[in-house]
Z-matrix of the N, CA and C atoms (Angstrom, degrees):
N
C 1 1.458
C 2 1.576 1 107.22
N 3 1.302 2 115.41 1 -50.22
C 4 1.495 3 122.08 2 178.98
C 5 1.506 4 108.08 3 -57.73
N 6 1.316 5 115.90 4 -42.47
C 7 1.510 6 119.11 5 -178.00
C 8 1.484 7 109.79 6 -62.60
N 9 1.299 8 119.35 7 -40.48
C 10 1.453 9 122.05 8 179.53
C 11 1.539 10 110.58 9 -61.78
N 12 1.323 11 117.28 10 -41.32
C 13 1.470 12 120.78 11 -179.12
C 14 1.471 13 107.83 12 -66.16
N 15 1.332 14 119.76 13 -42.53
C 16 1.474 15 122.57 14 -178.44
C 17 1.522 16 109.69 15 -64.86
N 18 1.306 17 116.32 16 -46.00
C 19 1.452 18 121.98 17 179.99
C 20 1.558 19 108.18 18 -60.93
N 21 1.315 20 114.98 19 -43.71
C 22 1.501 21 119.34 20 179.55
C 23 1.525 22 111.15 21 -61.65
N 24 1.305 23 116.62 22 -40.66
C 25 1.461 24 121.42 23 -179.37
C 26 1.535 25 109.26 24 -64.95
N 27 1.329 26 114.58 25 -44.58
C 28 1.508 27 117.44 26 178.24
C 29 1.499 28 111.34 27 -62.96
N 30 1.292 29 117.12 28 -42.68
C 31 1.465 30 122.62 29 179.27
C 32 1.596 31 109.91 30 -63.87
N 33 1.275 32 112.60 31 -36.84
C 34 1.518 33 115.30 32 177.01
C 35 1.509 34 112.51 33 -63.76
N 36 1.316 35 116.14 34 -42.90
C 37 1.462 36 119.48 35 -179.58
C 38 1.537 37 109.79 36 -71.72
N 39 1.272 38 120.31 37 -33.09
C 40 1.492 39 122.44 38 175.40
C 41 1.489 40 109.45 39 -63.23
N 42 1.367 41 114.31 40 -48.51
C 43 1.484 42 119.64 41 174.26
C 44 1.472 43 115.26 42 -58.36
N 45 1.274 44 115.87 43 -33.56
C 46 1.468 45 122.40 44 179.34
C 47 1.574 46 108.61 45 -70.10
N 48 1.302 47 115.78 46 -42.30
C 49 1.461 48 119.40 47 177.63
C 50 1.493 49 111.32 48 -64.46
N 51 1.373 50 116.42 49 -42.88
C 52 1.441 51 120.73 50 -179.63
C 53 1.593 52 109.20 51 -66.19
N 54 1.335 53 113.04 52 -41.35
C 55 1.424 54 117.89 53 -179.90
C 56 1.497 55 115.78 54 -61.70
N 57 1.375 56 115.77 55 -31.46
C 58 1.455 57 120.56 56 179.16
C 59 1.551 58 108.56 57 -70.40
N 60 1.312 59 119.38 58 -27.00
C 61 1.437 60 119.15 59 -180.00
C 62 1.567 61 111.75 60 -83.87
N 63 1.283 62 117.26 61 -14.59
C 64 1.433 63 122.23 62 -179.38
C 65 1.548 64 110.08 63 -109.19
N 66 1.322 65 121.63 64 115.23
C 67 1.424 66 120.08 65 -176.46
C 68 1.512 67 115.69 66 -78.35
N 69 1.378 68 114.14 67 8.18
C 70 1.455 69 116.82 68 -175.68
C 71 1.549 70 110.39 69 -72.91
N 72 1.365 71 117.89 70 -22.06
C 73 1.460 72 118.75 71 177.72
C 74 1.506 73 112.17 72 -80.42
N 75 1.326 74 115.38 73 145.40
C 76 1.383 75 121.56 74 176.35
C 77 1.489 76 109.06 75 -75.26
N 78 1.272 77 121.53 76 155.80
C 79 1.518 78 122.55 77 178.26
C 80 1.541 79 113.12 78 -54.17
N 81 1.283 80 113.74 79 -37.83
C 82 1.544 81 116.39 80 -179.48
C 83 1.552 82 107.89 81 -67.33
N 84 1.293 83 120.25 82 -45.16
C 85 1.450 84 122.12 83 178.67
C 86 1.518 85 112.68 84 -62.91
N 87 1.373 86 114.34 85 -36.17
C 88 1.441 87 118.05 86 179.74
C 89 1.520 88 110.15 87 -66.12
N 90 1.315 89 115.55 88 -32.54
C 91 1.439 90 118.07 89 177.39
C 92 1.499 91 114.64 90 -79.43
N 93 1.314 92 116.65 91 -32.16
C 94 1.470 93 120.60 92 -176.15
C 95 1.545 94 112.40 93 -82.55
N 96 1.319 95 115.62 94 -27.61
C 97 1.469 96 120.62 95 -173.01
C 98 1.512 97 115.09 96 -55.10
N 99 1.390 98 120.28 97 -48.83
C 100 1.448 99 117.83 98 178.97
C 101 1.537 100 116.35 99 -64.52
N 102 1.325 101 115.86 100 -20.42
C 103 1.477 102 122.21 101 179.66
C 104 1.519 103 110.80 102 -93.44
N 105 1.303 104 118.00 103 -33.61
C 106 1.450 105 122.26 104 -176.76
C 107 1.520 106 113.27 105 -74.75
N 108 1.334 107 113.52 106 -43.33
C 109 1.490 108 120.26 107 -176.11
C 110 1.524 109 114.08 108 -59.22
N 111 1.342 110 119.04 109 -48.48
C 112 1.482 111 119.15 110 177.11
C 113 1.489 112 112.80 111 -59.94
N 114 1.307 113 118.69 112 -34.64
C 115 1.468 114 119.99 113 174.09
C 116 1.507 115 113.61 114 -62.99
N 117 1.292 116 114.99 115 -44.10
C 118 1.477 117 122.32 116 179.42
C 119 1.544 118 109.98 117 -62.47
N 120 1.364 119 116.32 118 -42.34
C 121 1.454 120 120.63 119 178.33
C 122 1.569 121 111.48 120 -67.31
N 123 1.381 122 113.22 121 -42.16
C 124 1.417 123 119.35 122 -176.35
C 125 1.558 124 111.27 123 -63.39
N 126 1.343 125 114.65 124 -36.94
C 127 1.480 126 120.66 125 179.63
C 128 1.499 127 110.06 126 -82.51
N 129 1.364 128 116.43 127 -47.43
C 130 1.438 129 120.05 128 -174.89
C 131 1.528 130 114.84 129 -72.43
N 132 1.359 131 115.36 130 -29.91
C 133 1.471 132 118.80 131 -179.64
C 134 1.478 133 114.53 132 -56.73
N 135 1.361 134 118.53 133 -55.82
C 136 1.458 135 118.47 134 179.45
C 137 1.497 136 114.63 135 -63.46
N 138 1.356 137 117.74 136 -29.94
C 139 1.479 138 120.98 137 177.18
C 140 1.504 139 108.57 138 -66.74
N 141 1.325 140 116.96 139 -43.85
C 142 1.528 141 119.45 140 -179.35
C 143 1.522 142 107.34 141 -68.54
N 144 1.289 143 120.21 142 -38.95
C 145 1.483 144 120.65 143 177.54
C 146 1.533 145 111.64 144 -59.99
N 147 1.373 146 115.91 145 -43.79
C 148 1.425 147 119.47 146 -177.92
C 149 1.545 148 108.78 147 -65.37
N 150 1.300 149 117.18 148 -40.97
C 151 1.497 150 120.57 149 179.82
C 152 1.548 151 107.75 150 -61.78
N 153 1.335 152 116.35 151 -47.25
C 154 1.469 153 120.01 152 -179.31
C 155 1.490 154 109.03 153 -61.55
N 156 1.364 155 118.48 154 -45.47
C 157 1.406 156 121.91 155 178.30
C 158 1.558 157 113.69 156 -57.86
N 159 1.316 158 115.02 157 -37.49
C 160 1.489 159 119.38 158 176.53
C 161 1.515 160 114.41 159 -68.20
N 162 1.361 161 113.63 160 -30.38
C 163 1.499 162 119.90 161 177.43
C 164 1.483 163 110.46 162 -78.86
N 165 1.287 164 115.49 163 -53.09
C 166 1.489 165 122.55 164 -172.21
C 167 1.503 166 112.64 165 -81.14
N 168 1.316 167 114.85 166 -34.26
C 169 1.470 168 119.33 167 -174.40
C 170 1.533 169 110.89 168 108.43
N 171 1.298 170 118.58 169 167.30
C 172 1.418 171 118.65 170 -176.95
C 173 1.493 172 112.51 171 -64.62
N 174 1.351 173 118.86 172 147.12
C 175 1.454 174 122.62 173 -174.02
C 176 1.539 175 110.31 174 -78.21
């Protein structure tokens, strides 16, 4: 679980760096992206793992 949060935080900052090079993002989205993405990964990661576990079986 902690690994997912760390990976999500890193992905958020990478997305933030990429977003700063692309002017397509609004300033609000540019500010929210590094904080929003880790939350999505932290919540979505365990859900995806549980779905995979139900399909593949316990690890």
